[in-house]
ZATOR-458544 format. One line per field, with one value per atom (N, C-alpha, C): residue number from 1; y, x, z; atom name. Coordinates in steps of 0.02 Angstrom, whole numbers. Layout:
BEGIN
firo <- [NUM; ...]
north <- [Y; ...]
east <- [X; ...]
up <- [Z; ...]
tiro <- [CA; ...]
END
This chain:
BEGIN
firo <- [1; 1; 1; 2; 2; 2; 3; 3; 3; 4; 4; 4; 5; 5; 5; 6; 6; 6; 7; 7; 7; 8; 8; 8; 9; 9; 9; 10; 10; 10; 11; 11; 11; 12; 12; 12; 13; 13; 13; 14; 14; 14; 15; 15; 15; 16; 16; 16; 17; 17; 17; 18; 18; 18; 19; 19; 19; 20; 20; 20; 21; 21; 21; 22; 22; 22; 23; 23; 23; 24; 24; 24; 25; 25; 25; 26; 26; 26; 27; 27; 27; 28; 28; 28; 29; 29; 29; 30; 30; 30; 31; 31; 31; 32; 32; 32; 33; 33; 33; 34; 34; 34; 35; 35; 35; 36; 36; 36; 37; 37; 37; 38; 38; 38; 39; 39; 39; 40; 40; 40; 41; 41; 41; 42; 42; 42; 43; 43; 43; 44; 44; 44; 45; 45; 45; 46; 46; 46; 47; 47; 47; 48; 48; 48; 49; 49; 49; 50; 50; 50; 51; 51; 51; 52; 52; 52; 53; 53; 53; 54; 54; 54; 55; 55; 55; 56; 56; 56; 57; 57; 57; 58; 58; 58; 59; 59; 59; 60; 60; 60; 61; 61; 61; 62; 62; 62; 63; 63; 63; 64; 64; 64; 65; 65; 65; 66; 66; 66; 67; 67; 67; 68; 68; 68; 69; 69; 69; 70; 70; 70; 71; 71; 71; 72; 72; 72; 73; 73; 73; 74; 74; 74; 75; 75; 75; 76; 76; 76; 77; 77; 77; 78; 78; 78; 79; 79; 79; 80; 80; 80; 81; 81; 81; 82; 82; 82; 83; 83; 83; 84; 84; 84; 85; 85; 85; 86; 86; 86; 87; 87; 87; 88; 88; 88; 89; 89; 89; 90; 90; 90; 91; 91; 91; 92; 92; 92; 93; 93; 93; 94; 94; 94; 95; 95; 95; 96; 96; 96; 97; 97; 97; 98; 98; 98; 99; 99; 99; 100; 100; 100; 101; 101; 101; 102; 102; 102; 103; 103; 103; 104; 104; 104; 105; 105; 105; 106; 106; 106; 107; 107; 107; 108; 108; 108; 109; 109; 109; 110; 110; 110; 111; 111; 111; 112; 112; 112; 113; 113; 113; 114; 114; 114; 115; 115; 115; 116; 116; 116; 117; 117; 117; 118; 118; 118; 119; 119; 119; 120; 120; 120; 121; 121; 121; 122; 122; 122; 123; 123; 123; 124; 124; 124; 125; 125; 125; 126; 126; 126; 127; 127; 127; 128; 128; 128; 129; 129; 129; 130; 130; 130; 131; 131; 131; 132; 132; 132; 133; 133; 133; 134; 134; 134; 135; 135; 135; 136; 136; 136; 137; 137; 137; 138; 138; 138; 139; 139; 139; 140; 140; 140; 141; 141; 141; 142; 142; 142; 143; 143; 143; 144; 144; 144; 145; 145; 145; 146; 146; 146; 147; 147; 147; 148; 148; 148; 149; 149; 149; 150; 150; 150; 151; 151; 151; 152; 152; 152; 153; 153; 153; 154; 154; 154; 155; 155; 155; 156; 156; 156; 157; 157; 157; 158; 158; 158; 159; 159; 159; 160; 160; 160; 161; 161; 161; 162; 162; 162; 163; 163; 163; 164; 164; 164; 165; 165; 165; 166; 166; 166; 167; 167; 167; 168; 168; 168; 169; 169; 169; 170; 170; 170; 171; 171; 171; 172; 172; 172; 173; 173; 173; 174; 174; 174; 175; 175; 175; 176; 176; 176; 177; 177; 177; 178; 178; 178; 179; 179; 179; 180; 180; 180; 181; 181; 181; 182; 182; 182; 183; 183; 183; 184; 184; 184; 185; 185; 185; 186; 186; 186; 187; 187; 187; 188; 188; 188; 189; 189; 189; 190; 190; 190; 191; 191; 191; 192; 192; 192; 193; 193; 193; 194; 194; 194; 195; 195; 195; 196; 196; 196; 197; 197; 197; 198; 198; 198; 199; 199; 199; 200; 200; 200; 201; 201; 201; 202; 202; 202; 203; 203; 203; 204; 204; 204; 205; 205; 205; 206; 206; 206; 207; 207; 207; 208; 208; 208; 209; 209; 209; 210; 210; 210; 211; 211; 211; 212; 212; 212; 213; 213; 213; 214; 214; 214; 215; 215; 215; 216; 216; 216; 217; 217; 217; 218; 218; 218; 219; 219; 219; 220; 220; 220; 221; 221; 221; 222; 222; 222; 223; 223; 223; 224; 224; 224; 225; 225; 225; 226; 226; 226; 227; 227; 227; 228; 228; 228; 229; 229; 229; 230; 230; 230; 231; 231; 231; 232; 232; 232; 233; 233; 233; 234; 234; 234; 235; 235; 235; 236; 236; 236; 237; 237; 237; 238; 238; 238; 239; 239; 239; 240; 240; 240; 241; 241; 241; 242; 242; 242; 243; 243; 243; 244; 244; 244; 245; 245; 245; 246; 246; 246; 247; 247; 247; 248; 248; 248; 249; 249; 249; 250; 250; 250; 251; 251; 251; 252; 252; 252; 253; 253; 253; 254; 254; 254; 255; 255; 255; 256; 256; 256; 257; 257; 257; 258; 258; 258; 259; 259; 259; 260; 260; 260; 261; 261; 261; 262; 262; 262; 263; 263; 263; 264; 264; 264; 265; 265; 265; 266; 266; 266; 267; 267; 267; 268; 268; 268; 269; 269; 269; 270; 270; 270; 271; 271; 271]
north <- [-1048; -1031; -1026; -1061; -1058; -989; -959; -891; -893; -865; -866; -817; -836; -790; -767; -704; -678; -660; -686; -671; -620; -561; -508; -493; -504; -489; -437; -386; -342; -304; -367; -335; -389; 609; 613; 678; 961; 990; 978; 949; 934; 980; 994; 1042; 1019; 956; 930; 952; 983; 1000; 1075; 1093; 1164; 1189; 1254; 1286; 1257; 1238; 1213; 1142; 1109; 1039; 1028; 1080; 1076; 1017; 1003; 948; 881; 870; 808; 801; 855; 853; 838; 868; 857; 785; 758; 689; 641; 654; 612; 614; 673; 680; 640; 642; 608; 532; 505; 434; 417; 457; 443; 451; 493; 503; 440; 392; 328; 293; 302; 274; 326; 382; 437; 465; 470; 498; 562; 602; 663; 654; 702; 698; 699; 723; 722; 651; 603; 533; 507; 545; 526; 582; 608; 667; 653; 591; 575; 580; 581; 580; 643; 700; 763; 761; 732; 725; 679; 625; 578; 612; 653; 689; 737; 771; 818; 783; 723; 684; 664; 643; 624; 684; 743; 803; 822; 814; 828; 779; 717; 666; 678; 699; 711; 763; 814; 867; 845; 789; 767; 707; 676; 618; 641; 627; 653; 616; 549; 510; 495; 504; 494; 422; 374; 304; 287; 317; 306; 334; 391; 419; 375; 349; 305; 243; 217; 159; 177; 236; 259; 267; 298; 308; 241; 192; 126; 93; 93; 59; 94; 160; 198; 194; 193; 188; 121; 68; 2; 2; 28; 29; 70; 126; 172; 149; 123; 113; 43; 7; -56; -115; -129; -176; -247; -252; -317; -321; -372; -381; -410; -377; -403; -390; -440; -436; -378; -364; -311; -253; -241; -183; -118; -71; -7; 42; 99; 151; 179; 180; 201; 153; 88; 38; 49; 67; 78; 130; 186; 239; 226; 189; 178; 122; 67; 10; -26; 0; -29; -88; -104; -158; -131; -169; -144; -202; -186; -235; -205; -239; -214; -148; -139; -77; -19; -26; 31; 47; -5; 8; 45; 27; 61; 133; 145; 213; 256; 228; 266; 285; 238; 254; 305; 301; 349; 420; 426; 491; 520; 478; 501; 519; 477; 490; 553; 562; 622; 684; 679; 735; 759; 711; 728; 735; 735; 745; 696; 634; 580; 543; 541; 511; 437; 416; 345; 327; 263; 236; 181; 180; 126; 78; 13; -37; -88; -100; -147; -210; -268; -331; -362; -422; -452; -456; -478; -493; -455; -403; -368; -297; -257; -188; -170; -134; -117; -51; -26; 40; 33; 69; 76; 149; 159; 226; 241; 302; 324; 375; 354; 400; 418; 466; 486; 430; 383; 328; 266; 266; 209; 191; 137; 115; 73; 81; 43; 16; -46; -76; -77; -53; -55; -102; -150; -199; -188; -159; -136; -191; -252; -306; -347; -326; -363; -318; -315; -269; -287; -349; -370; -364; -382; -383; -342; -295; -257; -197; -182; -129; -164; -157; -193; -144; -141; -95; -130; -195; -233; -243; -220; -224; -294; -344; -413; -438; -420; -441; -405; -342; -305; -340; -358; -393; -459; -496; -560; -550; -500; -486; -469; -426; -405; -464; -507; -567; -611; -617; -656; -625; -559; -525; -535; -535; -541; -610; -660; -726; -727; -676; -668; -730; -758; -817; -797; -830; -818; -848; -810; -835; -889; -937; -991; -964; -993; -971; -1031; -1024; -1077; -1077; -1026; -1021; -1074; -1096; -1144; -1109; -1044; -1005; -1022; -1014; -1022; -957; -962; -903; -896; -835; -823; -807; -842; -831; -783; -723; -674; -699; -678; -696; -641; -605; -553; -548; -510; -500; -425; -402; -331; -319; -266; -239; -165; -127; -58; -9; 49; 104; 136; 148; 172; 243; 287; 356; 360; 418; 428; 422; 452; 446; 373; 334; 264; 223; 243; 210; 217; 276; 285; 238; 230; 184; 113; 92; 25; 17; 70; 66; 51; 85; 70; 0; -21; -89; -141; -132; -177; -179; -120; -117; -153; -149; -184; -260; -284; -356; -379; -340; -358; -363; -314; -316; -378; -395; -455; -517; -521; -579; -587; -531; -533; -535; -548; -556; -494; -436; -372; -346; -372; -359; -287; -256; -187; -140; -150; -109; -123; -186; -204; -166; -162; -127; -53; -22; 50; 66; 24; 35; 26; -21; -31; 28; 60; 121; 174; 183; 232; 214; 150; 127; 142; 128; 137; 210; 256; 327; 351; 315; 336; 296; 236; 192; 145; 154; 107; 48; -10; -67; -132; -177; -245; -280; -262; -290; -275; -213; -192; -224; -227; -257; -330; -367; -438; -450; -409; -417; -399; -352; -335; -397; -438; -499; -547; -554; -597; -571; -505; -475; -488; -481; -493; -564; -613; -682; -696; -666; -675; -641; -580; -542; -579; -609; -643; -701; -730; -786; -767; -703; -681; -682; -673; -671; -600; -551; -483; -477; -430; -419; -396; -408; -397; -326; -273; -205; -190; -213; -201; -239; -301; -341; -310; -287; -256; -193; -152; -89; -103; -153; -170; -196; -238; -265; -209; -161; -104; -64; -55; -16; -51; -116; -154; -155; -162; -161; -94; -40; 26; 31; -2; -3; -39; -96; -134; -96; -58; -18; 37; 65; 117; 90; 25; -3; -8; -32; -45; 17; 73; 132; 161; 155; 181; 143; 77; 36; 51; 64; 81; 145; 193; 255; 245; 196; 184; 147; 110; 70; 111]
east <- [874; 807; 808; 762; 759; 736; 772; 755; 691; 637; 572; 571; 542; 528; 456; 448; 381; 345; 286; 246; 193; 197; 151; 106; 41; -6; -54; -32; -79; -114; 21; 21; 66; 214; 161; 163; 280; 249; 293; 270; 313; 299; 350; 343; 297; 279; 235; 162; 147; 78; 67; 5; -13; -29; -41; -53; -114; -166; -227; -222; -166; -159; -108; -100; -47; -56; -118; -129; -110; -134; -118; -43; -10; 63; 99; 77; 109; 100; 40; 28; 71; 73; 113; 186; 212; 281; 295; 248; 259; 263; 224; 228; 293; 309; 370; 433; 430; 489; 510; 464; 481; 534; 531; 582; 635; 636; 684; 676; 614; 598; 558; 554; 513; 455; 408; 350; 370; 429; 452; 458; 466; 470; 403; 350; 283; 253; 294; 273; 210; 199; 140; 75; 82; 23; -19; 13; -24; -65; -36; -72; -133; -122; -176; -232; -214; -263; -304; -270; -305; -358; -341; -389; -449; -435; -489; -533; -503; -541; -590; -568; -612; -671; -656; -709; -755; -727; -766; -821; -804; -853; -910; -899; -950; -991; -970; -1006; -1051; -1115; -1164; -1162; -1164; -1168; -1099; -1091; -1025; -1002; -1048; -1027; -1002; -1031; -1007; -936; -923; -855; -805; -824; -779; -763; -813; -801; -752; -762; -716; -645; -640; -575; -542; -580; -552; -523; -562; -540; -480; -483; -430; -364; -369; -309; -275; -314; -284; -251; -285; -257; -192; -189; -132; -73; -86; -31; -22; -76; -71; -63; -1; 14; 29; 68; 93; 96; 64; 65; 132; 163; 223; 216; 226; 211; 245; 308; 345; 362; 322; 333; 327; 372; 371; 326; 313; 273; 311; 377; 417; 409; 408; 398; 332; 280; 214; 218; 250; 253; 306; 359; 413; 400; 370; 360; 293; 248; 182; 177; 232; 229; 196; 150; 112; 90; 67; 35; -28; -61; -124; -115; -57; -45; -32; 14; 30; -28; -64; -123; -176; -186; -234; -213; -149; -124; -138; -128; -142; -216; -260; -331; -349; -318; -330; -311; -253; -232; -284; -311; -359; -426; -450; -514; -509; -453; -442; -441; -409; -404; -473; -518; -585; -635; -609; -649; -707; -692; -741; -730; -781; -775; -758; -708; -689; -651; -648; -610; -565; -503; -457; -457; -470; -476; -419; -385; -330; -351; -337; -344; -275; -270; -204; -163; -194; -157; -183; -221; -251; -269; -283; -306; -351; -406; -454; -487; -529; -561; -636; -670; -743; -758; -791; -806; -880; -892; -961; -981; -1023; -1047; -1120; -1145; -1215; -1262; -1238; -1280; -1273; -1224; -1216; -1143; -1132; -1064; -1034; -968; -931; -868; -852; -789; -740; -679; -627; -571; -556; -503; -449; -392; -342; -310; -308; -273; -318; -380; -428; -456; -422; -443; -511; -530; -593; -652; -644; -700; -686; -640; -621; -664; -711; -761; -826; -846; -904; -955; -1014; -1066; -1127; -1132; -1188; -1180; -1229; -1221; -1208; -1242; -1232; -1162; -1137; -1070; -1017; -1030; -984; -980; -1037; -1039; -1001; -1011; -976; -901; -879; -807; -777; -811; -786; -782; -832; -830; -771; -756; -698; -633; -627; -567; -559; -615; -612; -588; -591; -566; -490; -457; -384; -345; -361; -325; -269; -211; -156; -172; -164; -179; -128; -152; -108; -52; 6; 64; 102; 128; 168; 239; 257; 323; 334; 397; 414; 430; 419; 435; 387; 412; 370; 332; 267; 226; 211; 218; 206; 133; 103; 33; 30; 1; -2; -46; -28; -66; -114; -142; -191; -239; -292; -341; -352; -339; -346; -407; -443; -493; -498; -449; -439; -447; -476; -473; -404; -373; -305; -303; -266; -259; -205; -200; -147; -79; -71; -7; 10; -39; -27; -13; -39; -22; 53; 80; 153; 190; 164; 195; 196; 141; 138; 188; 201; 253; 321; 337; 400; 400; 342; 337; 352; 323; 336; 410; 442; 514; 554; 531; 564; 559; 499; 490; 530; 531; 569; 644; 670; 741; 754; 708; 715; 718; 673; 672; 737; 772; 837; 895; 878; 926; 969; 941; 973; 942; 964; 932; 939; 996; 1005; 957; 950; 902; 831; 816; 750; 733; 781; 770; 757; 797; 789; 723; 701; 636; 580; 588; 536; 531; 587; 587; 544; 554; 515; 441; 425; 356; 323; 360; 333; 319; 358; 348; 282; 257; 197; 135; 144; 86; 97; 58; 59; 16; 46; 10; 32; -15; 1; 47; 40; 82; 156; 170; 238; 264; 222; 243; 261; 220; 234; 296; 304; 364; 427; 421; 477; 502; 455; 474; 511; 489; 523; 594; 600; 666; 713; 687; 728; 756; 713; 734; 787; 777; 825; 891; 888; 949; 991; 959; 996; 1038; 1017; 1054; 1088; 1091; 1120; 1196; 1226; 1299; 1326; 1284; 1307; 1363; 1409; 1460; 1426; 1458; 1427; 1402; 1441; 1415; 1352; 1352; 1294; 1233; 1244; 1188; 1159; 1202; 1179; 1140; 1164; 1130; 1061; 1058; 994; 944; 967; 923; 896; 939; 917; 863; 874; 826; 758; 759; 696; 661; 699; 669; 635; 664; 634; 568; 563; 500; 447; 465; 418; 397; 442; 424; 374; 383; 337; 267; 262; 198; 150; 174; 130; 94; 128; 91; 46; 66; 23; -42; -38; -99; -143; -112; -150; -190; -160; -195; -254; -247; -301; -360; -348; -401; -440]
up <- [670; 645; 569; 536; 463; 442; 395; 372; 331; 359; 325; 267; 213; 159; 168; 186; 200; 135; 127; 68; 88; 62; 80; 21; 32; -22; 5; 27; 58; 1; 36; 48; 28; -63; -114; -141; -196; -258; -316; -364; -421; -479; -519; -573; -628; -629; -682; -672; -615; -599; -601; -616; -617; -548; -542; -478; -443; -481; -450; -425; -440; -422; -366; -324; -273; -226; -204; -159; -191; -252; -286; -296; -316; -326; -261; -207; -142; -119; -129; -111; -153; -217; -261; -240; -226; -205; -141; -94; -31; -41; -86; -101; -139; -189; -228; -187; -135; -93; -57; -49; -18; -60; -126; -171; -190; -153; -165; -236; -259; -325; -316; -369; -369; -417; -416; -460; -533; -549; -619; -645; -599; -619; -644; -630; -651; -694; -740; -780; -821; -840; -880; -840; -774; -731; -740; -751; -760; -824; -877; -940; -931; -894; -880; -841; -790; -751; -795; -841; -885; -928; -951; -990; -948; -887; -842; -824; -815; -799; -855; -917; -973; -974; -959; -958; -898; -843; -782; -793; -833; -846; -892; -927; -975; -950; -895; -868; -811; -817; -769; -703; -704; -643; -615; -550; -519; -524; -517; -522; -592; -643; -712; -720; -688; -692; -655; -597; -560; -601; -636; -679; -735; -766; -818; -790; -731; -699; -685; -660; -645; -707; -761; -822; -855; -860; -893; -854; -788; -747; -757; -760; -774; -843; -892; -960; -964; -927; -931; -889; -829; -781; -755; -742; -706; -754; -771; -826; -802; -747; -727; -651; -622; -550; -527; -478; -446; -371; -330; -259; -224; -241; -206; -251; -302; -345; -304; -318; -282; -318; -285; -317; -378; -375; -433; -491; -476; -529; -565; -528; -558; -613; -600; -650; -703; -686; -734; -783; -759; -805; -797; -756; -750; -703; -666; -617; -554; -525; -468; -424; -364; -321; -291; -245; -220; -183; -150; -113; -160; -207; -251; -298; -320; -361; -323; -260; -217; -206; -195; -186; -247; -306; -368; -372; -357; -358; -304; -247; -193; -215; -249; -275; -322; -366; -416; -384; -340; -306; -263; -229; -189; -234; -291; -338; -360; -372; -395; -337; -276; -215; -211; -227; -222; -156; -115; -49; -53; -14; -15; 48; 63; 119; 94; 119; 104; 163; 148; 201; 194; 250; 253; 291; 262; 298; 304; 333; 343; 279; 225; 164; 103; 115; 58; 77; 26; 36; -22; -7; -60; -42; -88; -79; -81; -36; -38; -55; -112; -137; -123; -98; -85; -139; -186; -238; -223; -260; -252; -271; -311; -333; -288; -243; -198; -188; -151; -134; -191; -201; -250; -217; -231; -208; -266; -255; -306; -283; -325; -313; -366; -345; -393; -433; -406; -441; -487; -495; -537; -592; -650; -702; -733; -731; -762; -715; -652; -605; -542; -546; -487; -472; -516; -504; -485; -421; -396; -369; -399; -378; -348; -358; -331; -256; -216; -143; -116; -145; -122; -139; -197; -216; -175; -158; -115; -47; -20; 45; 41; -14; -22; -26; -64; -70; -1; 36; 101; 149; 148; 190; 172; 108; 87; 112; 107; 131; 206; 243; 315; 337; 293; 310; 319; 291; 300; 281; 222; 199; 152; 159; 113; 46; -7; -74; -93; -130; -152; -195; -187; -226; -253; -314; -343; -316; -277; -249; -196; -188; -136; -70; -68; -9; 48; 108; 167; 179; 187; 198; 272; 297; 368; 380; 429; 446; 506; 496; 549; 607; 668; 727; 748; 701; 716; 658; 667; 613; 604; 543; 527; 483; 499; 453; 471; 448; 469; 411; 426; 378; 383; 325; 323; 294; 327; 304; 250; 217; 167; 199; 259; 294; 308; 329; 344; 282; 224; 161; 147; 162; 155; 202; 262; 309; 282; 249; 220; 163; 125; 74; 105; 160; 194; 223; 248; 275; 221; 162; 107; 89; 90; 75; 130; 192; 246; 236; 220; 209; 149; 95; 36; 52; 90; 110; 153; 198; 239; 195; 146; 102; 64; 52; 18; 68; 131; 186; 198; 181; 196; 260; 317; 380; 403; 390; 412; 375; 309; 271; 294; 309; 333; 397; 443; 506; 493; 450; 437; 404; 358; 326; 377; 423; 474; 521; 535; 575; 540; 474; 436; 437; 429; 430; 497; 551; 618; 635; 605; 616; 586; 535; 499; 517; 545; 555; 614; 667; 723; 706; 695; 668; 699; 710; 732; 683; 620; 567; 581; 599; 613; 676; 728; 791; 782; 745; 737; 693; 642; 600; 640; 688; 731; 768; 792; 828; 782; 720; 672; 659; 651; 640; 699; 760; 819; 820; 808; 809; 755; 697; 642; 657; 684; 700; 751; 801; 854; 826; 770; 742; 675; 661; 597; 600; 542; 536; 533; 552; 555; 607; 596; 647; 712; 767; 832; 843; 827; 836; 794; 731; 688; 712; 734; 759; 822; 867; 929; 915; 868; 851; 820; 776; 744; 796; 842; 893; 937; 956; 997; 960; 895; 855; 852; 840; 835; 903; 957; 1024; 1038; 1012; 1021; 983; 925; 888; 928; 958; 998; 1060; 1090; 1148; 1129; 1068; 1045; 1035; 1017; 998; 1057; 1115; 1172; 1197; 1211; 1234; 1180; 1117; 1063; 1059; 1067; 1065; 1125; 1184; 1243; 1233; 1197; 1184; 1136; 1091; 1042; 1074; 1127; 1159; 1210]
tiro <- [N; CA; C; N; CA; C; N; CA; C; N; CA; C; N; CA; C; N; CA; C; N; CA; C; N; CA; C; N; CA; C; N; CA; C; N; CA; C; N; CA; C; N; CA; C; N; CA; C; N; CA; C; N; CA; C; N; CA; C; N; CA; C; N; CA; C; N; CA; C; N; CA; C; N; CA; C; N; CA; C; N; CA; C; N; CA; C; N; CA; C; N; CA; C; N; CA; C; N; CA; C; N; CA; C; N; CA; C; N; CA; C; N; CA; C; N; CA; C; N; CA; C; N; CA; C; N; CA; C; N; CA; C; N; CA; C; N; CA; C; N; CA; C; N; CA; C; N; CA; C; N; CA; C; N; CA; C; N; CA; C; N; CA; C; N; CA; C; N; CA; C; N; CA; C; N; CA; C; N; CA; C; N; CA; C; N; CA; C; N; CA; C; N; CA; C; N; CA; C; N; CA; C; N; CA; C; N; CA; C; N; CA; C; N; CA; C; N; CA; C; N; CA; C; N; CA; C; N; CA; C; N; CA; C; N; CA; C; N; CA; C; N; CA; C; N; CA; C; N; CA; C; N; CA; C; N; CA; C; N; CA; C; N; CA; C; N; CA; C; N; CA; C; N; CA; C; N; CA; C; N; CA; C; N; CA; C; N; CA; C; N; CA; C; N; CA; C; N; CA; C; N; CA; C; N; CA; C; N; CA; C; N; CA; C; N; CA; C; N; CA; C; N; CA; C; N; CA; C; N; CA; C; N; CA; C; N; CA; C; N; CA; C; N; CA; C; N; CA; C; N; CA; C; N; CA; C; N; CA; C; N; CA; C; N; CA; C; N; CA; C; N; CA; C; N; CA; C; N; CA; C; N; CA; C; N; CA; C; N; CA; C; N; CA; C; N; CA; C; N; CA; C; N; CA; C; N; CA; C; N; CA; C; N; CA; C; N; CA; C; N; CA; C; N; CA; C; N; CA; C; N; CA; C; N; CA; C; N; CA; C; N; CA; C; N; CA; C; N; CA; C; N; CA; C; N; CA; C; N; CA; C; N; CA; C; N; CA; C; N; CA; C; N; CA; C; N; CA; C; N; CA; C; N; CA; C; N; CA; C; N; CA; C; N; CA; C; N; CA; C; N; CA; C; N; CA; C; N; CA; C; N; CA; C; N; CA; C; N; CA; C; N; CA; C; N; CA; C; N; CA; C; N; CA; C; N; CA; C; N; CA; C; N; CA; C; N; CA; C; N; CA; C; N; CA; C; N; CA; C; N; CA; C; N; CA; C; N; CA; C; N; CA; C; N; CA; C; N; CA; C; N; CA; C; N; CA; C; N; CA; C; N; CA; C; N; CA; C; N; CA; C; N; CA; C; N; CA; C; N; CA; C; N; CA; C; N; CA; C; N; CA; C; N; CA; C; N; CA; C; N; CA; C; N; CA; C; N; CA; C; N; CA; C; N; CA; C; N; CA; C; N; CA; C; N; CA; C; N; CA; C; N; CA; C; N; CA; C; N; CA; C; N; CA; C; N; CA; C; N; CA; C; N; CA; C; N; CA; C; N; CA; C; N; CA; C; N; CA; C; N; CA; C; N; CA; C; N; CA; C; N; CA; C; N; CA; C; N; CA; C; N; CA; C; N; CA; C; N; CA; C; N; CA; C; N; CA; C; N; CA; C; N; CA; C; N; CA; C; N; CA; C; N; CA; C; N; CA; C; N; CA; C; N; CA; C; N; CA; C; N; CA; C; N; CA; C; N; CA; C; N; CA; C; N; CA; C; N; CA; C; N; CA; C; N; CA; C; N; CA; C; N; CA; C; N; CA; C; N; CA; C; N; CA; C; N; CA; C; N; CA; C; N; CA; C; N; CA; C; N; CA; C; N; CA; C; N; CA; C; N; CA; C; N; CA; C; N; CA; C; N; CA; C; N; CA; C; N; CA; C; N; CA; C; N; CA; C; N; CA; C; N; CA; C; N; CA; C; N; CA; C; N; CA; C; N; CA; C; N; CA; C; N; CA; C; N; CA; C; N; CA; C; N; CA; C; N; CA; C; N; CA; C; N; CA; C; N; CA; C; N; CA; C; N; CA; C; N; CA; C; N; CA; C; N; CA; C; N; CA; C; N; CA; C; N; CA; C]
END
């Protein structure tokens, strides 16, 4: 079997925060823990929040504040798109992808108690914000046109996302076409699961199959998803033909099979 390079375009208390920011600090820690980091790794985030809070008190309309938040966050943190950038990369050097950028915006919107939903499709993830002035779509990877307030344009964007097309790439890698269609609202817990999923796919792409299996276990504990189930099948096929020693290969296959067994009853409960 030819080893597929999977292209994913989807595809959180720290001492840096004050007493009133316990929820935000806890959420940040839980996300950073995926990379085995603490909130101290994002010490500038508290300063950034303080600046936003001052602006929040002076901006009357909520949609105007969301626009300010969107622009300032891009200027401060979202510097360079990289498909498999981790949440740690985002704070350390400004490398980000649609998932980590979306997580950053979710942290900020949650902090300011602005109602929003995170929506996952096969190859993308975005945010729908509900303000007193109307709905806004936030696209983390589009600094110029990623703030969308026009209802017709929002509808057009969503219809495009629902097509679930893989974006063109200059890479010679083989892209895997999923055999399902996603358009799901994702919780904060499930966003952490997607971080682990990305790490699993990245490890797979680097042919580190044992790490890929372990990251997928972590992802599966946080998010029951068709994405994880289908990737489990790819891992199984690759493991069966891998050059891992027999005990390691057998253990990895048993672990992946347990993930697939978990998926079927969980889906039955959801239906």
